[in-house]
C-alpha positions as CSV (number, residue, x, y, z in Angstrom):
1,M,0.0,0.0,0.0
2,A,1.2,3.5,-0.8
3,I,2.3,5.6,2.1
4,L,1.2,8.8,0.4
5,E,-1.7,9.3,-2.0
6,V,-2.4,12.7,-3.5
7,E,-5.5,13.1,-5.7
8,N,-6.6,16.0,-7.8
9,I,-5.0,18.8,-5.8
10,R,-5.9,22.3,-7.1
11,K,-4.9,25.5,-5.5
12,S,-5.5,29.1,-6.6
13,F,-4.4,32.4,-5.1
14,G,-7.1,34.9,-6.3
15,S,-7.3,34.4,-10.0
16,V,-3.9,32.7,-10.3
17,L,-4.1,28.9,-10.6
18,V,-0.9,27.6,-8.9
19,L,-1.7,23.8,-8.7
20,D,-3.7,22.3,-11.4
21,D,-5.0,18.7,-10.7
22,I,-1.9,17.3,-9.1
23,S,-2.1,13.5,-8.4
24,F,0.7,11.1,-7.5
25,S,1.5,8.4,-4.9
26,M,4.7,7.0,-3.3
27,E,5.7,3.9,-1.4
28,K,7.3,3.8,2.0
29,G,11.1,4.1,2.0
30,T,11.3,5.8,-1.4
31,V,12.6,9.2,-2.4
32,L,10.6,11.5,-4.7
33,S,12.4,14.5,-6.3
34,I,10.3,17.3,-7.6
35,I,12.0,19.6,-10.2
36,G,10.8,22.5,-12.3
37,S,11.3,26.2,-12.8
38,S,10.6,28.8,-10.1
39,G,6.9,29.5,-9.9
40,S,5.9,26.1,-11.2
41,G,4.0,25.3,-7.9
42,K,6.6,23.0,-6.2
43,T,6.7,24.9,-2.9
44,T,2.9,25.4,-2.8
45,L,2.5,21.7,-3.2
46,L,4.7,21.0,-0.2
47,R,2.8,23.6,1.8
48,C,-0.4,21.9,1.0
49,L,1.0,18.5,2.0
50,N,2.1,20.0,5.3
51,F,-1.3,21.7,5.9
52,L,0.2,25.2,5.7
53,E,-2.2,25.9,2.9
54,R,-5.6,24.4,2.2
55,P,-6.1,23.1,-1.3
56,D,-9.3,24.2,-3.1
57,T,-9.9,20.6,-4.2
58,G,-8.3,17.3,-3.7
59,I,-7.6,14.5,-1.3
60,I,-4.4,13.6,0.8
61,R,-4.1,10.2,2.3
62,V,-1.2,8.8,4.5
63,N,-1.1,5.1,5.2
64,G,-4.6,4.8,3.9
65,E,-6.0,7.4,6.3
66,T,-7.7,10.4,4.6
67,L,-6.1,13.5,6.2
68,L,-7.7,16.0,3.8
69,D,-10.7,16.0,1.6
70,A,-11.1,19.5,0.3
71,S,-14.8,18.8,-0.6
72,F,-15.5,18.8,3.2
73,P,-16.3,22.1,5.0
74,A,-13.3,24.5,5.6
75,R,-13.6,23.9,9.3
76,D,-12.7,20.3,8.8
77,F,-9.3,21.4,7.5
78,Q,-8.5,22.9,11.0
79,R,-9.8,19.9,12.9
80,N,-6.8,18.0,14.4
81,I,-4.5,19.9,12.1
82,R,-1.5,19.6,14.4
83,L,-1.9,15.8,14.5
84,K,-2.2,15.8,10.7
85,R,1.1,17.7,10.4
86,L,2.9,15.2,12.5
87,H,2.8,12.8,9.5
88,F,5.1,15.2,7.7
89,G,8.4,16.9,8.6
90,L,9.3,20.0,6.6
91,V,12.8,21.4,6.2
92,F,12.6,25.0,4.9
93,Q,15.1,26.5,2.5
94,S,15.8,29.4,5.0
95,F,16.2,27.1,8.0
96,N,13.5,28.9,10.2
97,L,15.4,28.1,13.4
98,F,14.4,30.0,16.5
99,P,17.3,32.4,17.1
100,Q,16.8,32.5,20.9
101,Y,17.3,28.7,21.3
102,T,20.4,26.6,21.0
103,A,20.7,23.8,18.4
104,L,19.5,21.2,21.0
105,E,16.6,23.4,22.1
106,N,15.5,23.9,18.6
107,V,15.5,20.1,18.0
108,T,13.7,19.2,21.2
109,L,11.2,22.0,21.5
110,A,8.3,20.4,19.6
111,E,8.7,17.1,21.3
112,K,8.7,18.7,24.8
113,L,5.5,20.6,23.9
114,L,3.8,17.4,22.8
115,A,4.9,15.6,25.9
116,Q,3.0,18.2,28.1
117,E,-0.2,16.7,26.7
118,K,0.5,13.3,28.1
119,P,-1.7,12.4,31.1
120,D,1.3,11.6,33.3
121,W,3.3,14.7,32.3
122,K,3.4,16.2,35.8
123,E,4.6,13.0,37.5
124,K,7.1,12.1,34.9
125,K,8.2,15.5,33.6
126,S,11.9,15.0,34.3
127,E,11.9,11.5,32.9
128,Y,10.3,12.8,29.7
129,H,12.8,15.6,29.4
130,R,15.8,13.3,29.8
131,A,14.5,11.0,27.1
132,I,13.7,13.9,24.7
133,E,17.1,15.5,25.2
134,E,18.8,12.2,24.7
135,H,16.9,11.7,21.5
136,G,17.8,15.3,20.4
137,R,21.5,14.7,21.1
138,E,21.4,11.5,19.1
139,L,19.9,13.3,16.1
140,L,22.4,16.1,16.2
141,A,25.2,13.6,16.5
142,E,23.9,11.9,13.4
143,M,24.1,15.3,11.6
144,G,27.7,15.6,12.7
145,L,26.9,18.4,15.2
146,Q,27.8,16.7,18.5
147,D,30.1,19.6,19.3
148,R,27.5,22.3,18.3
149,M,24.6,21.4,20.5
150,G,24.9,24.4,22.8
151,N,25.4,26.9,19.9
152,Y,22.8,29.4,18.9
153,P,21.9,29.7,15.2
154,H,24.0,32.9,14.8
155,Q,27.0,30.9,15.9
156,L,26.5,28.3,13.2
157,S,27.3,28.2,9.5
158,G,24.4,28.0,7.0
159,G,25.2,24.3,6.4
160,Q,25.1,23.6,10.2
161,C,21.8,25.5,10.6
162,Q,20.3,23.4,7.8
163,R,21.5,20.2,9.5
164,V,19.9,21.4,12.8
165,A,16.7,21.9,10.8
166,I,16.9,18.4,9.4
167,A,17.4,17.0,12.9
168,R,14.4,19.0,14.1
169,A,12.2,17.7,11.3
170,L,13.2,14.1,12.2
171,A,12.6,14.6,15.9
172,L,8.9,13.7,15.8
173,N,9.5,10.6,13.6
174,P,7.4,11.8,10.6
175,D,6.1,9.3,8.0
176,I,7.4,11.6,5.2
177,L,10.3,14.1,5.3
178,C,9.9,17.0,3.0
179,F,12.6,19.3,1.8
180,D,11.9,22.7,0.1
181,E,15.1,23.7,-1.8
182,P,17.3,22.7,1.2
183,T,20.5,24.1,-0.4
184,S,19.2,27.2,-2.1
185,A,20.3,29.5,0.8
186,L,23.8,28.0,1.0
187,D,27.0,28.8,-0.8
188,P,28.5,26.0,-2.9
189,E,31.0,24.9,-0.2
190,L,28.2,24.2,2.2
191,T,25.8,22.6,-0.3
192,G,27.7,19.4,-0.3
193,E,27.5,18.7,3.4
194,V,23.7,19.1,3.4
195,L,23.4,16.9,0.3
196,R,25.5,14.2,2.0
197,V,23.2,14.1,5.0
198,I,20.1,13.8,2.7
199,R,21.9,11.1,0.7
200,G,22.6,9.2,3.9
201,L,18.9,9.4,4.9
202,A,18.0,8.0,1.5
203,E,20.4,5.1,2.0
204,R,18.5,4.4,5.3
205,H,15.2,4.3,3.3
206,T,13.8,7.4,4.8
207,T,10.6,8.3,2.9
208,M,11.3,11.8,1.4
209,I,10.0,14.4,-1.0
210,I,12.7,16.7,-2.2
211,V,12.1,19.9,-4.1
212,T,15.4,20.9,-5.5
213,H,17.3,22.7,-8.3
214,E,20.2,20.3,-7.8
215,M,19.6,18.3,-11.0
216,A,22.4,15.8,-10.6
217,F,21.3,15.1,-7.0
218,A,17.7,14.7,-8.0
219,R,18.7,12.2,-10.7
220,D,21.0,10.2,-8.5
221,V,19.2,10.0,-5.1
222,A,15.6,9.7,-6.2
223,D,13.6,6.6,-6.9
224,E,11.1,8.7,-8.9
225,V,11.1,12.3,-10.2
226,I,8.3,14.7,-11.1
227,F,8.8,17.6,-13.4
228,M,6.3,20.4,-12.8
229,D,5.5,23.2,-15.1
230,G,2.7,25.8,-14.8
231,G,1.2,24.1,-11.8
232,K,0.9,20.8,-13.6
233,I,2.8,17.5,-13.5
234,C,4.4,17.6,-16.9
235,E,6.3,14.4,-16.7
236,Q,7.1,11.8,-14.0
237,G,8.9,8.5,-13.8
238,D,12.3,6.8,-13.2
239,P,15.0,9.5,-12.9
240,K,17.2,7.9,-15.5
241,E,14.3,7.9,-18.0
242,V,13.2,11.4,-17.3
243,F,16.7,12.9,-17.3
244,G,18.1,10.6,-20.0
245,N,15.1,10.3,-22.4
246,P,12.4,12.9,-21.5
247,K,9.1,12.4,-23.4
248,Q,7.6,15.9,-23.2
249,E,9.0,18.8,-25.1
250,R,8.8,21.1,-22.1
251,T,10.8,18.7,-20.0
252,K,13.4,18.6,-22.8
253,Q,13.6,22.4,-22.8
254,F,14.0,22.6,-19.1
255,L,16.7,19.8,-18.9
256,S,18.6,21.3,-21.8
257,R,19.9,23.9,-19.4
258,F,21.3,21.2,-17.2
259,S,24.7,19.9,-18.3
260,E,27.1,17.4,-16.7
261,T,30.0,18.9,-14.8
């Protein structure tokens, strides 16, 4: 069974149609890369999947459970929205770390807030805190940041901030980890370290959706690639086929600007 099913998602902002009948599915443990020109709807799609935007039409299912049916009243979109978002982890292109918190505090904050809702929170507060902080330390160590846990974002490089953001997204054990241009805010020297982390997650069969302009990375790390243009899925399939033998003329035009280095 597919871990994620997206059916007929449409989204407009005023008179501008940004997503036009988007449908796809993906299996657990796979990586989906989404490519396309700026303004093609890639980020809006991720925002809809993470319930930061409400689609005008469409259905989103995770593990067979319908999390969104846009035909239902708008109030249903807000119902249990925080629980719906827990199925997804989103890594923003601009990090979005809290500047007043250390790396470890950024990673553990959401988990600590959720723990407060447990019925035995008051009795086991210190126990929960120890377990959550240990989990946060493990995640940061996996990101190669074991010596930066007490640093604030302004004391970290862009690559280090992005790795903290990845650890934060992983902290709540989401079903699907989403990346929105994870290297676009980084200089070339720092891009490689973030891509290595994502590649390592792929090797561990972490289910991921990656919006990226890094064409070679999209081709090499993904199990499937989607090319979006004008709010539509123009082409999708095996990365080697899409990159090596695109069927659609628009895909060919887009990829003609990508050359091997």
